[in-house]
Backbone as CSV, one residue per row, in Angstrom:
resi,resn,N_x,N_y,N_z,CA_x,CA_y,CA_z,C_x,C_y,C_z
1,MET,129.809,100.167,113.424,128.972,100.728,112.734,128.019,100.654,113.187
2,HIS,126.679,101.978,113.001,125.805,101.926,113.506,124.447,102.191,112.532
3,SER,123.285,102.360,112.407,122.235,102.445,111.831,121.355,103.574,112.433
4,ASN,120.423,103.863,111.704,119.888,105.028,112.107,118.262,105.052,111.633
5,PRO,117.409,103.570,111.799,115.970,103.800,111.470,115.374,104.836,111.446
6,SER,115.433,106.082,112.576,114.429,106.508,112.209,114.554,107.599,111.298
7,ILE,115.633,108.074,110.334,115.940,108.721,109.450,115.876,107.736,107.926
8,ARG,115.769,106.497,108.164,114.978,105.259,106.962,113.917,105.535,107.064
9,GLY,113.109,105.362,108.545,111.229,105.897,108.729,111.011,107.181,107.767
10,ALA,112.084,107.853,108.212,111.390,109.263,107.513,111.896,109.354,106.004
11,ILE,112.557,108.642,105.556,112.801,109.062,104.000,111.581,108.090,103.400
12,LEU,111.311,106.788,103.838,110.822,105.686,103.452,108.915,106.519,103.278
13,GLY,108.834,107.096,104.121,107.830,108.147,104.455,107.618,109.330,103.237
14,MET,108.675,110.172,102.958,108.707,110.825,101.763,108.380,110.432,100.582
15,VAL,109.140,108.924,100.206,108.683,108.132,99.126,107.581,108.065,98.987
16,LEU,106.224,107.486,99.834,105.592,106.932,99.689,104.502,108.296,99.259
17,SER,104.608,109.433,100.150,104.233,110.483,99.660,104.103,111.128,97.810
18,CYS,105.680,110.666,97.653,105.746,111.058,96.326,104.771,110.069,95.298
19,VAL,104.962,108.655,95.223,104.838,107.777,94.644,102.949,107.634,94.924
20,ALA,102.455,108.350,95.498,101.100,108.347,95.961,100.639,109.476,94.942
21,THR,101.466,110.746,95.023,101.014,111.779,94.215,101.195,111.209,92.656
22,THR,102.005,110.305,92.371,102.272,109.786,91.303,101.798,109.003,90.338
23,SER,100.685,108.233,91.380,100.061,107.161,91.178,98.333,107.609,90.424
24,ILE,98.184,108.702,91.090,97.328,109.685,90.894,96.924,109.828,89.069
25,ALA,98.218,110.638,88.905,98.029,110.871,87.399,98.291,109.605,86.322
26,LEU,98.674,108.599,87.114,98.607,107.058,86.202,97.406,106.706,86.244
27,ALA,96.628,106.475,87.334,95.838,105.844,87.735,94.852,105.667,86.268
28,GLN,94.726,107.098,85.728,93.586,106.563,84.956,93.882,105.873,83.803
29,GLU,95.066,105.821,83.065,95.043,104.937,81.636,96.693,103.805,82.109
30,ALA,96.818,103.578,83.266,97.930,102.426,83.534,96.747,101.238,83.881
31,PRO,97.892,99.845,82.984,97.127,98.614,83.469,97.217,98.354,85.245
32,ALA,96.931,97.432,86.047,96.976,96.939,86.715,98.154,96.528,87.024
33,VAL,99.028,97.079,88.406,100.543,96.674,88.863,100.030,94.857,88.969
34,VAL,101.266,94.608,88.785,101.281,92.653,89.352,102.152,92.475,90.545
35,PRO,102.196,93.198,91.522,103.332,92.707,93.074,103.732,91.873,93.093
36,TYR,104.820,91.616,93.085,105.754,90.231,93.720,106.436,90.224,94.971
37,ARG,106.010,91.271,96.059,106.140,91.241,97.518,104.834,91.388,98.076
38,PRO,104.496,91.143,99.210,106.199,90.736,99.971,106.262,89.727,100.395
39,SER,105.713,88.960,99.412,105.651,86.988,99.417,107.225,86.398,99.117
40,VAL,107.584,85.550,99.592,108.408,84.731,99.065,108.428,84.523,97.813
41,ALA,107.050,83.406,97.723,106.537,83.366,96.439,106.574,83.982,95.496
42,THR,106.392,84.230,94.276,106.132,85.191,92.758,105.560,84.650,91.840
43,PRO,104.450,85.227,91.417,103.538,84.959,90.457,104.370,84.702,89.213
44,ALA,103.836,83.298,88.710,103.690,82.945,86.972,103.825,84.448,85.953
45,ASP,103.284,85.633,86.575,102.536,87.001,85.585,103.979,87.690,85.424
46,LEU,103.592,88.371,84.403,104.683,89.536,83.916,103.861,91.041,84.110
47,PRO,104.511,92.663,84.945,104.147,93.437,84.488,103.624,93.238,82.934
48,ALA,102.703,94.993,82.443,102.146,94.353,81.216,103.836,94.901,80.638
49,PRO,103.261,94.937,79.247,104.482,94.839,78.625,104.856,96.151,78.210
50,GLY,106.068,97.062,78.423,106.384,98.094,78.272,105.512,99.102,79.386
51,TRP,104.879,98.645,80.411,104.969,99.309,81.510,105.090,98.977,82.756
52,PRO,106.947,99.618,83.114,107.983,98.902,83.900,107.155,99.271,85.159
53,GLU,107.333,98.520,86.352,106.974,98.446,87.768,108.326,98.959,88.814
54,PHE,108.570,99.417,89.660,109.175,99.491,90.846,108.587,99.309,92.470
55,GLU,109.414,97.962,93.012,108.883,97.703,94.266,110.601,98.088,95.360
56,GLY,109.587,98.724,96.245,110.591,98.949,97.307,109.672,98.893,98.901
57,GLY,110.831,98.773,99.642,109.797,98.522,101.654,111.474,98.730,101.782
58,ILE,110.627,97.841,103.466,111.648,97.830,104.535,111.037,96.465,105.355
59,ALA,112.139,95.660,105.608,112.155,94.756,106.228,113.147,94.313,107.601
60,TRP,112.136,94.410,108.994,113.121,94.089,110.150,112.888,92.869,110.363
61,SER,113.841,91.768,110.942,114.327,90.619,111.212,115.015,90.177,112.443
62,LYS,114.148,88.960,113.465,115.011,89.079,114.249,115.304,87.540,114.814
63,GLY,116.353,87.011,115.098,117.137,85.482,114.986,117.486,85.173,113.441
64,GLY,117.233,83.752,113.629,118.379,83.396,112.573,119.591,83.392,112.171
65,ASP,120.240,83.425,111.291,121.283,83.642,111.128,122.261,84.868,111.760
66,THR,121.438,85.428,111.803,121.704,86.963,112.918,121.523,87.450,113.806
67,ALA,121.276,87.847,114.777,120.834,88.726,116.113,119.526,89.253,115.667
68,ARG,119.420,90.541,114.740,119.074,91.301,114.354,119.305,92.521,112.851
69,SER,118.383,92.279,112.184,119.228,92.905,110.540,117.538,93.466,110.253
70,GLN,117.759,94.394,109.370,117.377,95.206,108.748,117.952,95.678,107.034
71,SER,116.795,95.775,106.113,117.082,95.444,104.821,116.040,96.708,104.219
72,SER,116.435,97.007,102.863,115.239,98.009,102.158,115.558,97.148,100.508
73,PRO,114.950,96.597,100.323,115.135,95.774,99.275,114.339,96.366,97.851
74,VAL,114.748,96.902,96.580,114.215,97.195,95.755,114.275,96.484,94.915
75,THR,113.052,96.600,93.515,113.406,95.957,92.312,112.803,96.588,91.119
76,PHE,113.110,96.275,90.134,112.738,96.775,89.328,112.211,96.194,88.293
77,LYS,111.241,95.873,87.513,110.356,94.705,86.692,110.160,95.061,85.063
78,LEU,110.654,94.582,84.020,110.072,95.811,82.778,109.525,94.224,82.036
79,ALA,108.985,93.825,81.204,108.331,92.737,80.193,108.449,93.859,78.686
80,TRP,109.170,93.021,77.982,108.990,93.829,76.201,107.617,92.770,76.021
81,ASN,107.128,92.134,75.787,106.288,91.731,75.547,105.184,90.315,76.429
82,GLU,104.603,89.705,75.945,103.436,88.923,76.872,104.226,87.785,77.389
83,SER,105.264,87.499,76.790,105.928,86.246,77.246,107.375,86.229,78.111
84,TRP,108.219,87.660,78.212,109.518,87.323,78.472,109.577,89.137,79.051
85,GLY,110.320,89.496,80.237,111.022,90.294,81.407,111.769,89.864,81.596
86,VAL,112.315,91.320,82.453,113.773,91.211,83.311,113.575,92.068,84.439
87,LEU,114.020,91.147,85.389,114.115,91.733,87.224,115.554,91.945,86.989
88,ILE,115.512,93.337,87.956,116.904,94.017,88.705,116.684,94.192,90.293
89,GLY,117.404,93.579,90.910,116.932,93.877,92.481,118.359,93.742,93.079
90,THR,117.998,94.687,94.521,119.194,94.639,95.239,118.334,95.390,96.905
91,ASP,119.422,95.434,97.623,119.046,96.067,98.853,119.747,97.729,98.731
92,ALA,118.790,98.413,99.237,119.279,99.916,98.937,120.540,100.286,100.246
93,TYR,119.733,98.982,101.121,120.886,99.415,102.503,120.086,98.132,103.645
94,ALA,121.187,98.033,103.504,121.392,95.994,104.985,122.406,96.681,105.996
95,TRP,121.471,96.012,107.250,121.961,96.159,108.508,121.908,94.952,109.371
96,GLN,122.876,94.454,109.782,122.725,93.213,110.607,123.841,93.379,111.945
97,ARG,123.323,92.653,112.801,124.264,92.537,114.199,124.160,91.025,114.591
98,ASP,125.278,90.928,114.718,125.625,89.056,114.662,125.037,89.349,116.072
99,TYR,125.476,87.697,116.786,125.070,87.294,118.386,125.871,87.839,119.524
100,ASP,127.007,88.176,118.536,128.330,88.469,119.621,128.578,89.880,119.498
101,GLY,127.011,90.730,119.043,127.313,92.415,118.886,127.605,92.974,118.326
102,MET,128.374,92.236,116.849,129.245,93.348,116.120,128.216,93.172,115.097
103,THR,128.632,94.936,114.518,127.256,95.453,113.493,128.151,95.437,111.870
104,ALA,127.183,95.382,110.803,127.771,95.726,109.656,127.071,96.339,109.040
105,HIS,127.092,97.129,108.101,126.085,97.714,107.003,126.767,97.345,105.704
106,SER,125.990,97.659,104.665,126.095,98.267,103.481,125.154,97.752,102.154
107,GLY,125.275,97.792,100.767,124.360,97.825,100.244,123.964,96.129,100.076
108,GLY,123.160,95.826,99.017,122.847,94.327,98.822,123.842,94.146,97.520
109,ASP,123.809,92.845,97.132,124.189,91.743,95.949,123.341,92.792,94.984
110,ALA,123.763,92.600,93.837,122.742,92.691,92.380,121.945,91.442,92.113
111,LEU,121.076,91.664,92.383,120.806,90.273,91.342,119.463,90.741,89.651
112,LEU,120.211,90.135,88.840,119.517,90.229,87.680,119.082,88.782,87.199
113,SER,118.059,89.079,86.708,116.810,87.752,86.332,116.252,88.031,84.461
114,LEU,115.871,86.678,84.277,115.241,87.322,82.971,113.784,85.853,83.277
115,LYS,112.807,86.712,82.768,111.732,85.686,83.169,111.005,85.651,81.997
116,TYR,110.403,84.296,81.821,109.495,83.358,80.688,108.240,83.315,81.448
117,LYS,107.197,83.632,80.926,105.557,83.600,81.318,104.699,82.356,79.967
118,LEU,104.568,81.480,80.651,103.768,80.760,79.435,102.191,79.978,80.025
119,PRO,101.391,80.889,79.515,100.144,80.491,79.838,99.250,79.171,78.843
120,VAL,99.010,78.578,80.144,98.153,77.218,79.543,96.647,77.128,79.803
121,ASN,96.024,77.687,80.210,94.575,77.973,80.567,94.221,78.879,81.145
122,ASP,93.043,79.089,81.094,92.263,80.132,82.015,92.958,80.044,83.261
123,ASN,92.915,79.246,84.084,93.110,78.635,85.253,94.332,78.497,85.733
124,LEU,95.556,78.083,84.477,97.103,77.856,84.837,97.966,79.027,84.209
125,THR,98.943,79.480,84.957,99.810,79.878,84.181,101.543,79.441,84.910
126,LEU,102.254,79.013,83.771,103.276,78.225,83.929,104.590,79.782,83.970
127,GLY,105.670,79.308,84.822,106.952,80.537,84.378,108.114,79.498,84.700
128,ALA,109.242,80.518,84.662,110.371,80.069,85.189,111.446,81.328,84.537
129,GLN,112.262,81.020,85.637,113.455,82.249,85.422,114.805,82.115,86.142
130,LEU,115.623,82.393,85.335,116.619,82.423,85.620,117.763,83.731,85.947
131,GLY,118.409,83.770,87.442,119.400,84.474,87.329,120.307,84.562,88.354
132,THR,120.843,85.588,88.361,122.425,85.655,88.897,122.593,86.540,90.176
133,ALA,123.457,86.343,91.197,123.592,87.267,92.563,124.415,87.699,92.190
134,LEU,125.245,89.113,91.452,126.591,89.431,91.652,127.058,90.359,93.032
135,PRO,128.497,90.170,93.304,128.829,90.439,94.432,129.275,91.427,94.797
136,THR,128.199,92.719,95.173,128.035,93.681,95.748,128.172,94.255,96.676
137,ALA,127.431,93.585,97.468,127.669,93.875,98.595,129.082,93.479,99.637
138,ARG,129.283,94.127,100.594,130.355,93.926,101.497,130.194,92.739,102.359
139,PRO,131.150,91.876,102.623,130.881,91.128,103.383,131.081,91.310,105.398
140,PRO,129.810,91.359,105.886,129.372,90.003,105.818,128.021,89.805,105.139
141,ILE,127.921,91.072,104.721,126.363,91.240,104.282,126.413,90.314,103.322
142,GLY,127.430,90.294,102.428,127.362,89.646,101.021,128.925,88.480,101.163
143,SER,128.378,87.592,100.573,129.701,86.315,100.518,130.953,86.722,99.687
144,GLY,130.769,87.828,98.661,132.116,88.250,97.814,132.166,87.346,97.073
145,LYS,131.531,86.168,96.608,130.986,85.161,95.337,129.584,85.296,94.405
146,THR,129.486,85.276,93.285,128.875,85.034,92.335,127.733,84.098,92.662
147,ASP,126.458,83.758,92.899,125.494,82.801,92.387,124.277,82.431,91.691
148,TRP,123.990,81.591,91.105,123.325,81.234,90.071,122.201,80.722,90.146
149,GLY,120.848,81.166,89.811,119.615,80.250,90.342,118.815,80.037,88.990
150,VAL,117.933,79.151,89.293,116.798,78.952,88.337,115.375,78.411,89.472
151,LEU,114.654,78.747,89.201,113.026,79.299,89.649,111.989,78.604,88.401
152,GLY,111.174,77.834,89.159,110.264,77.366,88.414,108.592,77.374,89.159
153,ILE,107.398,78.174,88.178,106.260,78.911,88.965,105.172,78.073,88.404
154,ALA,104.672,77.891,89.154,103.063,77.463,88.934,101.943,78.356,89.560
155,SER,101.332,79.472,88.637,100.227,80.114,89.105,98.632,79.303,89.047
156,PHE,97.565,79.286,89.358,97.034,79.146,90.015,95.949,79.905,89.810
157,ASP,94.713,80.142,89.255,93.246,81.498,89.300,91.873,80.309,89.410
158,TYR,91.797,80.280,90.876,90.374,79.677,90.931,89.258,81.381,91.426
159,PRO,88.529,80.891,91.367,86.816,81.915,92.096,87.575,82.538,93.232
160,GLY,87.930,83.421,93.553,88.365,84.095,94.949,89.477,83.582,95.389
161,VAL,90.212,83.438,94.861,91.591,82.858,95.009,92.751,82.524,94.070
162,HIS,94.047,82.868,94.365,95.087,82.609,93.653,95.921,82.100,93.890
163,VAL,96.944,80.910,93.739,97.401,80.396,94.029,99.007,79.855,93.333
164,ASP,100.401,80.660,93.907,101.787,80.337,93.240,102.408,79.538,94.107
165,VAL,102.797,78.884,93.283,103.809,77.356,93.572,105.177,77.872,93.306
166,ASN,106.356,77.765,93.971,107.563,78.029,93.794,108.581,76.699,93.744
167,ALA,109.233,76.655,92.765,110.583,75.601,93.429,112.093,76.153,93.047
168,ALA,112.704,76.670,93.540,113.930,76.983,93.118,115.278,75.922,93.365
169,GLY,116.136,76.154,92.808,117.367,75.750,93.215,118.674,76.620,92.653
170,ALA,119.462,77.053,93.300,120.477,78.068,93.599,121.897,77.810,93.507
171,ARG,123.048,77.298,92.666,124.268,77.148,92.818,125.036,78.267,93.774
172,LEU,125.760,78.406,94.753,126.273,79.388,95.340,127.950,79.232,95.289
173,GLY,128.216,80.623,94.997,129.434,80.935,94.609,130.195,80.209,95.813
174,ALA,130.204,80.640,97.379,130.688,80.762,98.548,129.907,79.577,99.692
175,ILE,130.749,78.817,100.179,129.929,77.598,100.862,131.333,77.375,102.467
176,ASP,130.668,76.994,103.196,131.834,76.510,104.023,131.610,75.118,104.340
177,GLU,132.663,74.438,105.208,133.194,73.247,104.611,132.062,72.231,105.436
178,GLY,131.890,71.101,104.227,130.817,70.543,104.720,129.604,70.882,104.200
179,GLN,129.478,72.277,103.491,127.826,72.450,102.920,127.990,71.778,101.584
180,GLY,127.103,71.884,101.211,126.546,71.916,99.144,126.470,72.780,98.707
181,ARG,126.894,72.874,97.576,127.234,74.036,96.613,125.543,74.188,96.056
182,TRP,124.641,73.300,96.485,123.657,73.698,95.813,122.366,74.234,96.700
183,GLN,121.489,75.161,96.732,120.630,75.778,98.073,119.268,75.194,97.343
184,GLY,118.008,75.085,97.948,116.576,74.533,97.595,116.023,75.355,98.383
185,LEU,115.033,76.256,97.676,114.031,76.683,98.248,113.017,76.649,97.796
186,TRP,111.407,76.509,98.162,110.208,76.340,97.579,109.193,76.842,98.838
187,ALA,108.272,77.561,98.065,106.918,78.664,98.866,105.717,78.251,97.957
188,ILE,104.523,78.358,98.926,103.502,78.211,98.449,102.754,79.053,99.233
189,ALA,101.972,80.155,98.399,101.668,81.240,98.725,99.817,81.261,98.287
190,ALA,98.982,81.339,98.862,97.644,81.837,98.548,97.568,83.188,98.894
191,SER,96.141,83.987,97.809,95.806,85.099,97.825,94.191,85.284,97.611
192,HIS,94.097,86.416,98.430,92.210,86.171,97.992,91.760,87.458,98.670
193,PRO,90.955,88.420,97.548,90.779,89.983,97.805,89.475,89.243,98.768
194,LEU,89.708,90.903,99.773,88.612,90.849,100.689,87.465,92.008,100.266
195,ASP,88.186,92.858,99.289,87.204,93.897,98.808,88.014,94.319,97.459
196,ASP,87.354,95.679,96.925,88.355,96.288,95.985,89.422,96.786,95.850
197,ARG,89.854,97.218,97.592,91.276,97.691,97.912,91.753,96.388,98.362
198,PHE,91.219,95.761,99.353,92.366,95.042,100.179,92.250,93.260,99.661
199,GLY,93.644,93.140,99.761,93.502,91.400,99.886,94.233,91.261,101.179
200,ILE,94.731,90.060,100.978,95.072,89.293,101.871,95.455,88.047,101.554
201,THR,96.874,87.647,101.979,98.154,86.220,101.839,98.472,85.551,102.593
202,ALA,98.373,84.284,102.370,98.782,83.542,103.651,99.988,82.237,102.695
203,GLU,101.161,82.016,103.282,101.998,81.376,102.624,103.153,80.525,103.694
204,VAL,103.848,79.872,103.370,104.470,78.794,103.798,105.576,78.747,103.057
205,ALA,106.928,78.586,103.717,107.954,78.808,102.772,109.059,78.321,103.480
206,GLY,110.271,77.466,102.644,111.243,76.905,103.049,112.930,77.170,102.199
207,LEU,113.429,76.434,102.792,115.222,76.539,102.427,116.003,75.405,102.986
208,ALA,116.487,74.763,101.921,117.235,73.538,102.357,118.337,73.636,101.532
209,GLN,119.651,73.143,102.303,120.498,72.831,101.916,121.533,72.038,102.640
210,LYS,122.247,71.215,102.116,123.855,69.542,102.528,124.248,70.786,103.233
211,GLY,124.322,69.964,104.578,125.356,70.135,105.921,124.976,71.555,106.571
212,THR,123.409,72.277,106.256,123.312,72.660,107.151,121.547,72.524,107.539
213,ALA,121.095,73.260,108.798,119.768,72.768,109.132,118.686,73.550,108.111
214,ALA,117.402,72.874,107.662,116.743,73.270,107.383,115.789,74.665,107.774
215,GLN,115.019,75.245,106.996,114.243,76.782,107.608,113.295,76.875,106.999
216,THR,112.284,76.913,107.897,110.799,76.884,107.237,110.340,78.145,107.857
217,GLN,109.081,79.150,107.163,108.729,80.280,108.107,107.137,79.941,107.204
218,GLY,106.212,80.927,108.103,105.135,81.235,107.730,104.831,82.518,107.708
219,LEU,104.302,83.110,106.888,103.629,84.454,106.503,102.748,85.032,106.486
220,VAL,102.049,85.922,106.644,100.762,86.632,106.655,100.495,87.937,105.893
221,ALA,100.141,88.404,104.967,100.276,90.109,104.364,99.013,90.188,104.102
222,LEU,99.163,92.019,103.960,97.704,92.737,103.938,98.187,93.301,102.861
223,SER,97.556,93.631,101.680,97.795,94.447,100.681,96.595,95.672,100.028
224,TYR,96.928,96.325,99.526,95.741,97.776,99.811,96.080,98.458,98.437
225,ASN,94.867,98.086,97.300,95.199,99.185,96.325,94.911,100.736,96.274
226,VAL,95.914,101.394,96.494,95.721,102.815,95.968,95.002,103.185,95.002
227,SER,95.534,103.104,93.974,95.105,102.788,92.315,95.672,101.912,91.951
228,LYS,95.209,101.418,90.303,95.570,100.295,89.319,97.358,100.974,89.479
229,ALA,97.633,101.572,89.611,98.962,102.036,89.481,100.215,101.801,90.746
230,LEU,99.379,101.785,92.001,100.107,101.973,93.216,99.267,101.013,94.294
231,VAL,100.481,99.658,94.796,99.184,98.895,96.097,100.368,99.045,96.760
232,LEU,100.115,98.880,98.311,100.715,99.092,99.485,100.628,97.559,100.207
233,ASP,101.742,97.458,100.871,101.802,95.863,101.209,102.326,96.383,103.309
234,VAL,101.677,94.795,103.931,102.295,94.774,105.194,102.215,93.881,105.667
235,ALA,103.559,93.087,105.678,103.393,91.313,106.196,104.009,91.454,107.321
236,VAL,104.015,90.275,107.823,104.180,89.251,109.227,104.844,87.803,108.986
237,ALA,106.450,87.606,108.876,106.051,85.935,109.283,107.149,85.862,110.142
238,ALA,106.782,84.353,110.906,107.146,83.502,111.644,107.977,82.424,111.171
239,GLY,109.030,82.138,112.145,109.908,80.758,111.768,109.178,80.182,112.260
240,LEU,108.935,78.531,111.836,108.644,77.497,112.176,109.549,76.529,112.031
241,SER,110.564,76.908,112.119,111.888,75.701,112.316,113.221,76.723,113.139
242,ARG,113.687,75.692,114.382,114.569,76.509,114.898,115.724,77.050,114.444
243,SER,116.158,76.494,112.827,116.977,77.748,112.088,116.579,78.806,111.621
244,ALA,115.564,78.965,111.204,114.842,80.196,110.532,114.698,81.803,111.469
245,SER,114.464,82.529,111.452,114.533,83.389,111.719,113.098,83.689,112.489
246,ASP,113.501,84.184,113.857,112.261,84.019,114.789,110.893,84.848,114.381
247,TRP,110.939,86.271,113.826,110.204,87.237,113.038,110.951,87.906,111.993
248,GLN,109.557,88.289,111.722,110.119,89.378,110.136,108.524,90.018,110.043
249,VAL,108.987,91.599,109.912,108.396,92.666,109.566,108.424,93.392,108.424
250,MET,107.564,93.164,107.573,107.925,94.094,106.015,106.407,94.752,105.895
251,THR,107.015,96.026,104.761,106.123,97.135,104.496,106.683,97.193,103.626
252,GLY,105.680,98.001,102.237,106.308,98.739,100.998,105.129,98.985,100.062
253,PHE,105.671,98.797,98.737,104.842,99.134,98.263,105.110,98.664,96.175
254,THR,104.142,98.880,95.717,104.768,98.664,94.060,103.775,99.488,93.470
255,LEU,104.722,100.411,92.244,104.464,101.085,91.677,104.483,101.084,90.438
256,GLN,103.632,101.861,89.373,103.971,101.702,88.018,104.630,102.959,87.632
257,LEU,105.716,102.920,86.715,106.252,104.085,86.393,105.746,104.457,84.919
258,GLY,105.008,104.197,84.883,104.278,104.747,83.388,104.168,103.966,82.089
259,ARG,103.860,104.712,80.814,104.246,103.832,79.792,105.856,104.449,79.262
260,TRP,106.673,103.476,78.780,108.062,103.595,78.276,107.565,103.190,76.911
261,PHE,106.927,102.341,76.447,106.670,102.033,74.903,105.545,101.076,74.976
C-alpha cells in the first residue's frame, strides 16, 4: 500500500485557499477563534458559544513506533454555552511505514470528547475533558479497541504570556503482554504574541505507560492570524527520549464556521 504526498499537498493547498476566502466574509462579525493545535497541550477555553470551529492539517513524523508516518488530523469544536462544549476528531488520512518496510494506510479512530470550562479568576481558568476513541481505523493504524480518557487542564494568563498545563489518563482497550492498562500524558505549553498577527509557542510533553519506555518531546510553533476567523500554524517537534519520534513537522489551520445559533 502506497501514499501520494503530492496529491495530499495539492488538496491542502486548495482547502487553505477556500478557507482563506471564507474567513474574509466572517472576519467582521466573528469572535476570535481558539486554536487547540498544533501543540499537544490544549487550553481550558472553549470556542464562542454557537460559533463552531474546524481544525485541520498535515503532520509528518520520523522515528518512534514507526520508521515514518504521515497524518491529516481534523477536529470539529462546538460550545453551546460558556461552560460546555463538544469535540469530534479523527485523522482524515493516516499512513505509516514500519522498520521492516511494510506500509499501511487508513482513516483514523474517531475521537469524541465532552469539555467543561471553569473560570477561577482573571489569571486562571480550569478545564476538564472526558472522551473516548472509537475503533474506526484499520489495524495497524488503529488498535481495534475502544479507549477512554480524562484530561485535566489549567490555563494561566499573564501579561505577554499564556500557559497551558495538561495532565491526562487513558484506559487502553488493547495492550501487549506486560503493559499496563493505563497510559498517562502530560504537557506544558507557553505562548507569546510577537505582534498583532504572529505568535510563538514552546512546549514540552511526555507519555508514560507501565511496561513501555517513557516518551518525551519538545515543540516550537509559529501561528499567523489571517483574521479573527482564521489562524494558520506551523510547528516542529523533536524527541527528547529514545523512544519518542526523532522529529515531527506539522502545519494546518483553525477556521471559524460562522454563527449557528
